C-alpha positions in Angstrom: 15.8 -59.4 70.3 12.6 -57.6 71.1 11.5 -53.9 70.8 8.9 -52.7 73.1 6.3 -50.4 71.8 7.7 -47.5 73.1 10.8 -48.2 71.4 8.7 -48.6 68.3 6.5 -45.7 68.7 10.3 -44.2 68.7 11.7 -45.3 66.2 8.4 -44.8 63.4 8.6 -41.1 64.8 12.4 -40.7 63.9 11.8 -42.5 60.5 8.8 -40.5 60.0 11.2 -37.3 60.7 14.0 -38.1 58.6 11.3 -38.1 55.6 9.8 -35.1 56.0 13.0 -33.3 56.0 14.4 -35.0 53.1 10.7 -34.6 51.5 11.0 -31.0 52.4 14.7 -30.7 51.0 13.5 -32.5 47.7 10.3 -30.4 47.5 12.9 -26.9 47.8 14.4 -28.9 44.8 17.4 -29.3 47.3 20.0 -32.5 46.5 19.0 -35.1 48.7 22.4 -36.3 48.9 24.1 -32.7 48.9 26.4 -34.1 46.1 27.5 -30.2 44.1 29.3 -27.1 44.8 28.6 -24.3 46.5 29.1 -21.2 45.6 28.2 -17.8 47.2 26.8 -14.5 45.5 26.9 -11.2 47.2 24.1 -9.1 46.5 22.8 -5.4 47.9 18.9 -6.4 47.0 17.4 -9.5 47.0 13.8 -8.6 46.2 11.8 -11.8 45.5 14.8 -14.4 46.1 14.6 -17.0 48.4 15.7 -20.4 49.7 14.9 -23.2 47.1 14.8 -20.6 44.4 15.6 -22.3 40.6 19.1 -20.9 39.4 19.5 -21.5 35.8 22.2 -21.5 33.0 21.5 -20.4 29.5 18.0 -21.4 30.4 18.7 -24.5 31.8 18.4 -25.9 35.6 22.0 -26.4 36.8 21.1 -25.6 40.8 19.2 -24.3 43.6 19.8 -21.1 46.1 20.5 -23.1 49.4 20.2 -20.0 51.8 20.3 -16.0 52.1 22.1 -15.1 55.2 21.5 -11.1 55.8 24.5 -9.2 57.4 23.3 -7.4 59.7 27.1 -5.0 60.2 26.9 -4.6 56.7 23.1 -3.8 55.0 24.1 -3.8 51.9 25.6 -6.9 51.8 23.6 -9.9 51.4 25.2 -13.2 50.9 23.3 -16.3 49.2 24.4 -19.7 49.2 23.7 -21.7 45.7 24.4 -25.4 45.4 25.0 -25.9 41.5 25.8 -29.5 39.4 29.5 -30.3 40.3 29.9 -30.9 36.2 29.2 -27.5 36.2 32.5 -25.1 35.1 31.8 -21.6 35.8 34.6 -18.9 34.6 35.9 -16.3 36.2 33.6 -12.8 35.9 30.5 -14.8 35.7 27.4 -12.7 37.4 24.6 -13.6 38.8 20.9 -11.9 38.3 17.5 -11.9 40.0 14.9 -12.5 37.3 11.5 -12.7 37.1 8.5 -13.5 34.8 5.1 -12.1 34.2 3.5 -14.8 36.4 5.8 -13.6 39.9 7.9 -16.8 39.3 11.4 -15.9 40.8 14.7 -17.4 39.6 18.7 -16.7 39.6 20.2 -16.5 36.3 23.9 -17.2 35.8 25.8 -14.8 33.3 28.8 -16.6 32.3 32.4 -14.4 32.0 35.2 -15.1 29.5 36.5 -18.3 29.8 39.6 -17.3 28.7 40.2 -15.7 32.6 40.0 -19.1 34.0 37.5 -21.2 36.4 35.9 -20.2 39.3 36.5 -23.0 42.2 33.8 -24.5 44.6 33.2 -22.3 47.7 34.3 -18.4 45.1 32.1 -15.4 45.7 30.4 -13.9 43.3 28.6 -10.5 42.3 25.4 -10.8 41.9 22.1 -7.8 40.9 18.8 -7.8 39.5 18.1 -8.2 35.6 16.6 -5.4 34.0 13.7 -7.6 32.1 10.6 -6.7 31.0 9.1 -6.3 34.4 12.0 -4.1 35.2 11.4 -2.2 32.5 8.0 -1.8 32.7 8.5 -0.5 36.5 10.5 2.4 35.0 8.0 3.6 32.3 5.2 4.2 35.0 6.7 7.7 36.0 6.4 8.3 32.5 2.9 7.0 32.1 2.2 9.3 35.3 3.6 12.3 33.5 1.0 11.2 30.8 -2.0 10.6 32.0 -3.2 14.1 32.6 -2.6 14.7 28.8 -4.8 11.4 28.5 -7.1 13.6 30.1 -7.1 16.2 28.2 -7.2 14.4 25.0 -10.4 12.2 25.8 -12.1 15.5 27.1 -11.5 16.4 23.8 -12.6 14.0 22.0 -16.4 13.7 23.9 -16.3 16.9 22.8 -15.5 16.3 19.3 -18.6 13.6 19.4 -20.8 15.4 21.1 -20.4 18.2 17.9 -23.8 17.6 16.1 -21.9 18.1 12.6 -20.3 14.4 13.5 -23.9 13.1 13.6 -24.7 14.8 10.4 -21.4 13.9 8.1 -22.1 10.4 9.4 -25.4 10.9 8.0 -24.0 12.0 4.5 -21.6 9.3 4.9 -24.8 6.6 5.1 -26.2 8.6 2.1 -23.0 8.6 -0.3 -22.7 5.0 0.7 -26.7 3.9 -0.4 -25.3 6.0 -3.7 -22.4 3.8 -3.8 -24.4 1.0 -3.4 -26.8 2.2 -6.1 -23.9 3.2 -8.4 -22.2 -0.4 -8.3 -25.6 -2.3 -8.8 -26.5 -0.3 -12.1 -22.6 -0.7 -13.2 -23.0 -4.3 -12.2 -26.2 -4.7 -14.8 -24.6 -2.5 -17.5 -21.6 -5.4 -16.9 -24.2 -7.8 -17.5 -25.7 -6.2 -20.4 -22.6 -5.5 -22.3 -22.1 -9.1 -21.4 -25.3 -10.1 -23.4 -24.4 -7.6 -26.4 -20.7 -8.6 -26.8 -21.6 -11.2 -29.2 -23.3 -9.1 -31.3 -21.1 -6.3 -31.4 -18.1 -8.9 -32.3 -20.1 -9.9 -35.3 -20.8 -6.4 -36.7 -16.7 -5.8 -36.2 -16.2 -8.8 -38.3 -18.1 -7.7 -40.7 -16.5 -3.7 -40.7 -13.0 -6.1 -40.9 -14.9 -7.6 -43.8 -15.9 -4.6 -46.2 -12.6 -2.9 -45.0 -10.8 -6.4 -46.5 -12.8 -6.2 -49.2 -12.3 -2.2 -50.0 -8.7 -3.1 -49.2 -8.8 -5.9 -52.2 -10.3 -3.3 -54.6 -7.9 -0.7 -53.9 -5.5 -3.3 -54.4 -6.9 -4.4 -57.6 -7.3 -1.1 -59.0 -5.5 -0.2 -62.2 -3.4 2.6 -60.3 -0.9 2.8 -63.6 -4.3 3.4 -66.2 -6.0 6.2 -64.0 -2.9 7.9 -63.4 -2.5 7.9 -66.9 -5.8 9.5 -67.3 -5.3 12.1 -64.7 -1.8 13.1 -66.8 -3.8 13.5 -70.0 -6.5 15.5 -68.1 -4.3 17.8 -66.6 -2.3 18.0 -70.5 -5.7 19.3 -71.5 -5.9 22.0 -68.9 -2.2 23.0 -69.6 -3.4 23.1 -73.7 -6.5 25.5 -72.5 -4.5 27.8 -70.5 -2.0 28.1 -72.8 -4.8 28.8 -75.2 -6.2 31.6 -73.5 -2.6 33.2 -72.3 -2.1 33.0 -76.2 -3.2 36.4 -78.8 -4.0 33.7 -81.6 -7.8 32.9 -80.5 -10.8 34.3 -79.9 -10.3 34.1 -76.2 -7.0 34.7 -76.3 -7.6 37.9 -78.0 -10.5 39.0 -75.6 -8.3 38.6 -72.9 -5.2 40.6 -74.5 -6.8 43.0 -76.6 -8.4 45.9 -75.5 -10.1 47.4 -78.6 -12.0 44.4 -79.5 -13.2 44.7 -75.8 -14.1 48.3 -77.0 -15.9 47.6 -80.2 -17.4 45.1 -78.8 -18.8 46.7 -76.0 -19.7 49.9 -78.7 -21.6 47.2 -80.5 -23.5 45.9 -77.8 -24.1 49.5 -76.4 -25.6 50.6 -80.0 -27.8 47.3 -80.1 -29.2 48.2 -76.9 -29.8 51.9 -78.3 -31.7 50.1 -81.6 -33.9 47.6 -79.2 -34.9 51.3 -77.1 -35.9 52.8 -79.9 -37.6 50.1 -81.2 -39.6 49.8 -78.7 -40.6 53.2 -78.8 -41.4 54.0 -82.2 -41.7 50.4 -83.9 -43.7 52.3 -86.8 -40.5 54.2 -88.1 -39.3 50.3 -88.7 -42.4 48.4 -89.7 -45.2 49.6 -92.1 -48.7 47.3 -92.1 -51.9 47.6 -93.7 -55.1 45.5 -94.5 -56.3 47.8 -97.7 -52.8 48.1 -98.5 -50.0 51.0 -98.9 -51.4 54.4 -98.4 -49.5 57.0 -100.6 -47.6 59.6 -97.9 
């Protein structure tokens, strides 16, 4: 059987269309053979979600979004058909959340419900929503940031005024001088440490000498006859006690001088008479001394 050129061109065009269809399906992430279970997710907002968006369960890709249908009769009801792996088992109460990363890639995350509630069958409908991820939290913070902007502007103005104050420059200049002083002090401490390290052997030698002298003194103290020294001290104390007893007694001269008032009075009188005699002797020496070269004259 022979084909004409027109038939061959038609066959090539058909094959090309088929390959293009399957290629588009493959690029979208859809199954080429259509083996899988289809579920329906109801949203009231599908911002960012589109056909061929991946579907993940616990971080693993389990399917893709096949179609998205908008219900014009009920604007708050948007139904997305998702094709999932036929081996996936989803418990009742499972939700689907639209999530996006920092690069703007949108995906659908399945949040499984309780397993004890039973399993969903192919064709069942589940409810979906927006995931409160980092981007959503960042968008929630925008009003707060807008409220903070005037305060930030005021703070920046105050900082500019503070930096324009000449005292700040003077303080920085003083800090520079203080830093220079600290550097000089550190250098001096370093030099002192080096000097101490050099003198340390000599200091240790002197310390050893002092310890040796101390040990010698201690040895001399140990060798000292303490008992003999104490006997001599006792004898000296006994003599002192005897002398004190003699002074307190009226038998001796010193005791009489200390205890007999009449003896003291007589000695005082005798000393006074001797003093008067010496005065008279100095005043009238001729009364007491007679001396002549030619002999004694008759009165």
